[in-house]
Every structure is written in structure tokens, then in C-alpha cells.
C-alpha positions in Angstrom: 9.4 -15.0 -132.3 10.5 -15.9 -135.8 13.8 -13.9 -136.4 12.8 -13.5 -140.1 10.2 -11.2 -139.0 12.6 -8.5 -137.9 15.7 -9.5 -139.9 14.8 -7.5 -142.9 14.5 -4.1 -141.6 17.3 -4.6 -138.8 20.0 -5.9 -141.2 19.0 -3.7 -144.3 19.7 -0.6 -142.1 22.9 -1.8 -140.6 24.4 -2.8 -144.0 23.3 0.2 -145.8 24.8 2.3 -143.1 28.1 1.1 -144.2 27.9 2.4 -147.7 29.6 5.3 -149.1 27.5 7.5 -151.5 28.3 6.3 -155.2 26.6 6.1 -158.6 25.1 4.2 -161.5 25.1 4.7 -165.1 21.7 3.2 -165.8 18.3 4.7 -165.2 15.4 2.9 -163.8 12.0 3.1 -165.5 9.3 4.4 -163.1 6.4 2.0 -163.0 2.8 3.0 -162.9 -0.2 1.4 -161.9 -0.9 -1.7 -163.9 2.6 -2.0 -165.3 4.6 -5.1 -165.2 7.3 -4.9 -162.9 7.8 -8.6 -162.2 11.2 -9.3 -161.6 13.8 -12.3 -161.9 13.6 -13.1 -158.2 16.4 -14.2 -156.1 18.4 -17.4 -156.8 19.2 -19.8 -154.2 22.5 -20.8 -155.9 23.4 -16.9 -155.2 23.4 -15.9 -159.0 24.3 -12.3 -159.1 21.8 -10.0 -160.1 24.3 -7.1 -160.2 26.4 -7.3 -163.5 30.1 -7.5 -162.8 31.5 -10.8 -164.3 33.7 -10.7 -167.2 33.6 -6.9 -167.2 36.8 -5.1 -166.9 34.9 -1.7 -165.9 33.4 -3.3 -162.8 34.8 -4.3 -159.5 33.1 -6.5 -156.7 33.6 -6.8 -153.0 31.8 -9.3 -150.6 31.3 -8.2 -146.9 30.0 -10.2 -143.8 27.6 -8.3 -141.4 27.7 -9.3 -137.6 26.2 -12.8 -137.0 26.6 -14.1 -140.6 28.8 -17.3 -141.2 29.3 -16.5 -144.9 29.4 -13.0 -146.8 25.9 -11.6 -147.2 26.7 -8.1 -148.7 27.7 -7.9 -152.2 28.7 -4.4 -153.6 29.5 -3.8 -157.3 31.2 -0.7 -158.4 31.9 1.0 -161.8 35.4 1.9 -162.6 36.2 5.4 -164.2 39.3 6.7 -165.5 42.9 5.3 -165.4 46.0 5.9 -163.4 45.8 8.8 -161.0 42.2 9.7 -162.4 41.0 6.1 -161.7 37.9 6.2 -159.4 34.8 3.8 -158.6 31.3 4.3 -157.6 28.7 1.9 -156.2 26.1 1.0 -158.9 24.5 -2.1 -157.4 24.1 -3.6 -153.9 22.5 -7.1 -153.0 22.1 -8.2 -149.3 21.1 -11.4 -147.7 19.0 -9.7 -144.8 17.9 -13.0 -142.9 21.2 -14.8 -143.4 19.8 -17.9 -145.1 22.5 -17.7 -148.0 20.0 -16.1 -150.5 20.0 -12.5 -151.4 16.9 -10.9 -150.8 17.4 -7.2 -151.5 18.8 -5.5 -154.7 19.5 -1.8 -154.8 20.9 0.3 -157.6 22.2 3.8 -157.6 22.3 6.9 -159.8 25.3 8.6 -161.2 25.3 11.0 -158.2 25.3 8.2 -155.6 21.5 8.5 -155.0 19.4 5.4 -154.3 17.5 4.8 -157.6 15.5 1.5 -157.4 15.2 -1.2 -154.6 13.7 -4.8 -155.1 13.1 -7.0 -152.2 11.7 -10.5 -151.4 10.1 -9.6 -148.0 8.8 -13.1 -147.3 11.9 -14.8 -148.3 10.3 -17.1 -151.0 12.6 -16.2 -153.6 10.2 -13.8 -155.4 10.4 -10.3 -155.6 7.3 -8.8 -153.9 8.4 -5.2 -153.3 9.5 -2.6 -155.7 10.7 0.9 -154.8 11.5 3.9 -157.0 13.3 6.9 -155.7 14.0 10.4 -157.2 17.0 12.5 -155.8 17.5 9.7 -153.1 13.9 10.0 -151.8 11.3 7.4 -152.0 8.6 8.4 -154.5 6.7 5.2 -155.3 6.6 1.6 -153.7 4.4 -1.4 -155.4 3.6 -4.4 -153.3 2.6 -7.8 -154.4 0.7 -9.6 -151.6 -0.6 -12.8 -153.2 2.6 -13.8 -154.8 1.7 -13.6 -158.4 4.5 -11.5 -159.0 2.3 -8.5 -159.9 1.7 -5.5 -157.5 -1.9 -5.1 -156.0 -0.9 -2.0 -154.0 0.8 1.2 -155.1 2.0 3.8 -152.6 3.2 7.2 -153.9 5.2 9.8 -151.9 5.7 13.6 -152.0 8.3 15.3 -150.0 8.9 12.2 -148.0 5.2 11.8 -147.0 2.7 9.2 -148.2 0.4 11.4 -150.4 -1.7 8.6 -152.3 -2.4 4.7 -152.1 -4.0 2.8 -154.9 -5.4 -0.8 -154.3 -6.4 -3.6 -156.7 -8.9 -5.4 -154.7 -10.3 -7.7 -157.5 -6.6 -8.6 -158.8 -7.6 -7.6 -162.5 -4.5 -5.6 -162.6 -6.0 -2.0 -162.2 -6.6 0.1 -159.0 -10.1 0.5 -157.8 -9.7 2.0 -154.4 -7.8 5.2 -154.1 -6.7 6.7 -150.7 -5.6 10.5 -150.6 -3.5 11.6 -147.9 -2.8 15.1 -146.5 0.3 15.9 -144.8 0.7 12.1 -144.3 -2.8 11.5 -142.8 -5.7 9.7 -144.6 -8.0 12.5 -145.9 -10.6 10.4 -148.2 -11.0 7.4 -150.0 -12.3 6.9 -153.5 -14.0 3.6 -154.5 -14.7 2.4 -158.2 -17.9 0.2 -157.2 -18.3 -1.1 -160.9 -14.6 -1.4 -161.6 -14.8 1.0 -164.8 -11.7 2.8 -164.0 -13.5 5.8 -162.5 -14.2 6.9 -158.6 -17.9 6.1 -158.0 -17.9 7.1 -154.4 -15.7 9.2 -152.1 -15.5 8.5 -148.4 -14.2 11.1 -146.2 -12.8 10.7 -142.7 -15.6 12.9 -141.2 -15.1 12.0 -137.6 -11.4 13.0 -137.8 -11.9 16.2 -139.8 -14.8 17.1 -137.2 -12.6 16.2 -134.2 -9.7 18.5 -135.7 -12.3 21.5 -136.5 -14.0 21.2 -132.9 -10.3 21.3 -131.5 -9.3 24.2 -133.3 -12.5 26.2 -132.8 -12.7 25.4 -129.0 -12.1 28.2 -126.6 -8.7 28.2 -124.6 -8.8 27.5 -121.0 -8.0 31.1 -120.1 -10.9 32.3 -122.2 -13.1 29.5 -120.6 -12.3 30.9 -117.1 -13.0 34.4 -117.9 -16.6 35.8 -117.1 -18.9 36.3 -120.1 -18.7 39.8 -121.4 -22.4 40.3 -121.2 -22.6 39.5 -117.4 -19.4 41.8 -116.8 -21.2 44.7 -118.5 -24.4 44.4 -116.8 -25.3 47.1 -114.5 -25.6 46.5 -110.8 -29.3 45.8 -109.4 -31.1 49.0 -108.3 -31.4 49.5 -104.5 -34.8 48.7 -102.9 -36.6 51.3 -101.0 
């Protein structure tokens, strides 16, 4: 198995677990379907995406994860106050998750220390293909580029931590033409823009799933199934023959 296929989720989880909650002084713009969120990408010469060089109000630290031969985690802190009031908070994180010497995940944080924005190169080609936006530390939107053109073709939206809606651009014109609606994290219906005019022409519902759920909810319990029908129990005994 190619180690790159599981390096990203494993090492990101390990590295982020080491972090203390910190903050950022910048706000990320929340993207919408069709917006241009193309990023600078990740440089093979390890040029930092987090701004800290030549800044007296920033501090940087490098760390090496287990199995890495060189530092693969860069944390940039914002410095506040002076003297006894001096404190620092994390504003930016860069991680090389597959240990090839190139950072492939960039994360920024809010003033309250919540995760704010994350960009990732999930296929390690040097280009950002995943953009995630957070609110109060929880994922609210994720945009994905599957064809490598630097623009998303899939938009995923979350509500209270659960997937609520997915939009897809199937003809690569920058606009969604398929809408998936989820209820409690489960697919409920799919809308399709057949003529690509920006409006849903057809809604396809998951009737089989809905029918199975309704049947299960309306079916009698095992105790009820074993009981004699009320009509039989109330029927009078047969008359005695002469």
C-alpha cells in the first residue's frame, strides 16, 4: 500500500493533537459556490505560507514528528504585550503530513484560538485542492478540486457538525448543477439542473430508504405480533349441538 494514502489523516491528527488552543488576528473570507478560492500552493523549497519573517510581533517554532527525518511542523505565534504581560497565541500552522519535505496543510486560527481556515494538498502535487472554513471551531464549509484546475467542483456544507448540503459542478462551468440535501447527515433528495440554467429541474428522492424507514416505524412489535387478534378473542364460543 502506498504510505501516502494514509499519511495525511494520520499525521495531521497526531500533529494537531499537540497544539494548544491559540488565536489569529485575521479573518478568513467564507467562500461561496463559484467563488475563486485558488491558493498559492505549497513550495518545494519550503517557503513559508505563514507570515513571520522580519516581524518582531511573530515567533516561529519547528517540530519533528515521529518518523520524520527533518522538522515537518511549523507553528507561528502572534506576540501580545510586553514584560510580564507578554503572551503568545498560535495564528498559523504548516504541516508536512507525508514527510516528503513539502508542507501540504496550512491552518489558521481565530483570536479565540478556534480553527478558522484550512487549505490542503491532498494528492501531494503542490497545489491546494481542499479548502475548509470553520465557525466557532466547527467545520461549516469544504470545497474540493478533483481535476487539478485550482477551482472547486464540489461544495460541502455542514450544520451543527453534520453534513446538510452538497453542491456539484458536473460540467465544470464554475456553477453547481447538482444539489444533494441531507437530513441528520443522511441523503434525503437530489436536485438536478438539467439545462444548466442555475435552477433545479428535477428532484430525485430516496424513496426506497424513506419507504423502508416508514415501514419499520409502522410495523407492529414482536409482542403485538404474538397476541391474538382482538376480533378472534372477542368472538363468542360456538353453540352446543343437540
